[in-house]
N, C-alpha and C positions, 0 to 999 in steps of 0.2 A: 504494500500500500504506500503510495506516494504521500508524503506529508509536507506541510509548509508551516513556517513560523511567522506570524504577523505580530509585530511589536506595537504596543499602544502606550503612550505617555499619559498618565492620569492627570487631567487638568482640574482646576477648582470647580468648574461648571459640571463636571462628571459626578460630583459628590453631593450627598444629601446633608441635612443639618447635623447628622452624627459624624460628618467628615469622612464617611466611607463611600465607596462607589455606590450610586443609586442603582439598584439591581437591573432595571430595564436596559441600562447601558451595556451590560454583558450581552444581551440578545442582539443589540445593534452591532457590537463588535464581532460576535460570531458570524453574523450575516456578512459583514465586511471580510472576515477571514476566509469564508467560503469562496467569495469572489477572488480574493488574492490566491487561494489554492489553485483555482482554475487557471488564473493568469500565470502562475509559476510554471505551468507545463505548456504554456503557449496557447491556451484556450481562453482568449478574452471573450467575455459573455456577449458583448455587442456583436462581435464577429460571428460567434456560434449561433446566436439568435437569428441574425440575418441569413446565414448559410442554410439553416434548417427550418426557417419559418417559425421558430419558437418565440412565444411571447414572454417566456420567463421560466423560472424554476421556483414556483411558490412553495412556501413552507407549509406543511400540513401538520407538523408537530414540532415543538421545541421544548426542551427540558434542560434545566441546569440544577446542579447541586452546589450550593454555596458553602464552601468549607473553611475559608479564611478571608478576612476582609482585605481590600486594597484601598489605598488612600492617595490623596493629592501628592503628586511628586513621584509616586511609584512608576516603574516601567514594567508592564506585564507582557508576557509572551504567550500568544495563543497558538498552540500546535493543533493543526487540523488535518484530517484525512478522511477519505470515504471508507467507512467500515462495513458497509453493506450495499449491494446492488440489488434492485428489483427490476422487473421488466421495464416499468415506466417511471422509476424513481430510484432514490438512493438516500442513504443515511450518512451524514457527515458527523464524525465525532470530534469533539473539541476538548482540549485540556488547557486551562489557563494557569500559568505558573507566575508567581511573584517572588522574586529573590530566592529562587530554587525551591519554593514551597508550593504545592498544589493548592490553588485558591478556589477554582471553579472547575467542574467537570460537567459536560453536557453533550447534547446532540441536537441535530435538526433532521427532520425527514422532509425531503423535497420531491416534487414531481416535475417531469419534463412535459410542458404543455404547449399546445397550439391553440389558436382561436378555433372554436367549434365551427365546422363548415356549414352547419345548418342554422346556427344561432350565434350571431356575433357577440352576444352578451355573455356567452358561456365559454368555458375553457375545456379542452379535451386532452387528457393525458395520452402521450404517445411514447413508444419505446425510446430509451436513451441510445443515441448513436454509438456504434462500436468504437469509433474514433475517440469519443469522450471516455468511455470505459477503459480503453487501452492506455490512454495518456495518464490517467489517474491511478492505474494499477501499479505503476512504479516499475 
C-alpha cells in the first residue's frame, strides 16, 4: 500500500477555547491528505475527474478516534493510504502523529461517482479505474 505524509502546522484559528484543535479540523485535514495521497502518485483529482467523467469521490463514512490533543504551534503528520478497495469505492486510513505520538486514528470511505445519466440531480457510483488502483497499491 502506497502511503503519503501530509504535514499541517497548527494555527491559532484551528483551536477551540480549550486551546486544543477543534475536532472538525481533523476531518478537513484528512480530506486534504487524501487528495495529497493521490497527487503523490501523479493522480491529480482534477485531471482524473476530467479523464473519467467523474464528478468526485464523496465521503460516505468518516470516523476518527481522538487519542491525544494537538495545540497551537504543533506540527502534525498525517500518514494516509488506501487500506481497502471495493468495486466502486475505497477506504483511506489515516494516522495523525504529533511529536512521535499517535494523536488521531481514523478512516474515510469514498465512492467513485459520475453524474447519473438519467437524472442530473443524482450521482451514480461506478467502478474505480484500474489505473487508480495500481498507482495507489504501491
